[in-house]
N, C-alpha and C positions, 0 to 999 in steps of 0.2 A: 655796696654800703652807702647808707643814707645818714644824713644829720638827724639827729633826734633832739627833742625839745622837752621841757615840762610844761604844765598845763598853762603857765604864764608866758608862754613863747621865748622862753631862756634857754640857749643851747645847753645841752649837757653830755654831748659826745656824739659817738657813731655806732651804728648797728646795722647788721644784715638785714636786708630788706623783708625777706619772709618772716624771720623771726620777730622783726618789729611789729609786724601786722599780727603776729600769734599772741604778743604780749600786750597790745594796744599801746604802743609807744607813739607819741606825737611825732609827725615829721612834715615835711613841706611837699605839696604836689602844684603842679602848673595847670591852670585851665584857661583855654583860649575859645572864646565865641566868635565865628566870623558872621558879621552881619552886613547886609548891602542893601542896594536898590537897584533893579534892573534898569538900564537906560530908557526903555520904552514902557516902563511902569511907574506910577507914582507911589505904589506900595512897597514898603521894606520888607525884608526877609531875614531869617536865620537859618544857618545851615547846621545840621546834626550829622554825626557819623553813625555808622551802623557798624558794631565791632564784629570782628572776624569771628567765624565759627569756631577757629581753633584757640580762640581765648581762653584762659583757665576760668577767669571770672566774666560773667555776665555775658556769654557769648550770644550772637546774633541780636543784641538789643541796641537800642539807639542811645546816644550819650552825647556829650560835650564834642565839639567839632573837632578840637585837638587837645590833648591832655596827658599827663605822665608823670612820674615821681621825679623829682629833683635828687641828682646824686651828691654824695659827701663833697662838699665845697662848693658847690653850683648857688649862683644867686638866682632869684625869681626870674630875671630876665634871661638866663641861661636856658629856661624851658622853652624859649622861641624855638629851639631845635626841633621839638616835638612836631611842630607844623611842616617842616620840611620832611621829617622823617615820615609822617603818616600821610601827608597831603602832595607832598612832592612841590611845594612852593617855599621859596626862600625868602624869609622876612627879617627885615632889621628890627630889632627889639624897640627902637624909637617910633615905630609904626603903631605899637600897639597902646590902647588906652587902659591903664590900670584902675581897676574898680575896688582893690582892697582884697581882704583876707577872709575868706568863709570858712567857718568851722565845720568840717566834715566828720560826724560821728555817726557809726552804725556797726553794730554787732551782727555778723552774717552766721547763717546755719553751719557752714563748714569751719567755723572756729576762727576766721578773720575777724579782727577787730579794728576797723577804721578809725584812727584819731589823726585826722590831717589838718594841717593849716594850707588851705588851698589858695593861692595867689591867683585870682581872677581878672582876665584881660578880655577887651572887645578888640577886633581887628576888622576894619572897613575893607570889603573885597566885594566888588560889583560883578566878578567875572562868572559866567554861566557855570553850573556844577559840573558839567562834562569837562571841563578845562583844568581839573584837579587829577594828578597823577597819584594812585592810591597804592600804598604800600599793602598789598593783600595778607601779609601775615598780621597786621593790625587793623585794618580797616576794608570791610567788603562791599561798602557803598556809602552814599550819602543822600540826604533828603533836604529839600528847601521848603521851609514852611512859612508862609507869610505872616507878618507880625500879628495882623488881626486874627487869623485861624489860631495862631498860638497863644494869644490871650484868651481867645474863646474855648479852646481845648484845656488849657492848664488852669483856668478859673472855673471849670465846671460846666460852661454854658454849651459846649457841645462835647459828644461823646467821642466823634472821631472827626478828622480832616483829611481832605485829599491834598497831595503836594506833588510836586516834581521829584522825582529821584534817578539816581544811578546806581548800578551795581557793576562791580568788577566782573569782566568778561574776556577771558582769553589774551590778558595782557593790557586789554583796554577797558572801555566802559560801555555799559548799554543803557539808554533812556528809558524810563517808563515811568507812570503814574502810580503812587503808592497811598494806601489808606492808613493813617496813623492814629493809635489810640494811646491813651496815657500809659496803660499797661505794656507798651512797647518799649518804654524807656526805663533805664535804671532805676529802681526805687530810692527815693530819698526821703528822709524824716521832714525836711522843710519844703516851703514852695519855691525852691530853687529855680526851676524852668520858668514858672510864672513871672518872677523877679527878672530872669535876663531877658525875657520878651518885652517887659515893660520898660527895662534899660535901654534895650535897643530902639524902641520906638522913641525914647526921649533922646537919644543920641542922634538919629537921624533927623530929628527934628531940630538940632542945633543946640540943645541943652549942654552946657558945660560941665556941671559940677554933678557927677555921678558916682554912686558908691552902692556895693553889694551890701 
């Protein structure tokens, strides 16, 4: 069960999640983007997850570092559980930087109608990507894209970028280099990915007032 809202973000009750998507009812989701800077490097990066091949929607595609639906009665901060569930990292909600609400709207070919008030956060974490413990039911890998490459990719300056990546491998992870194209990510109607890389750049440069 999830809480549902009208178009003005006023609560109007609870509903079963699959049915809410079929009817296009507004509800809450949690988005957390992990950003960092390797100790030996001056350039920042953003981590993206590779969705498991068993996922019903958008299997084997790249997306937000950690994300999920908020269950009925949960606050946006409660979504922090998604980071531990998917990446094996326990995080306190106070460590997150809140960027505000993104209006996620898209109608898919399978009849799903997304109407989501997405609460978007940044998390600073400089660890190498092979130090995450992936939940293979949810996540089959991670990629680390430098901020410069991400800005070039999502602005259309580059058609692809090469980045560090890991994939789930026999209970652990294996490192490799991966070429990433815009088409490898979940499609969105707005320039969400470009905005995130621009905000990550400002955050690592010390800018305080940031919003999605």
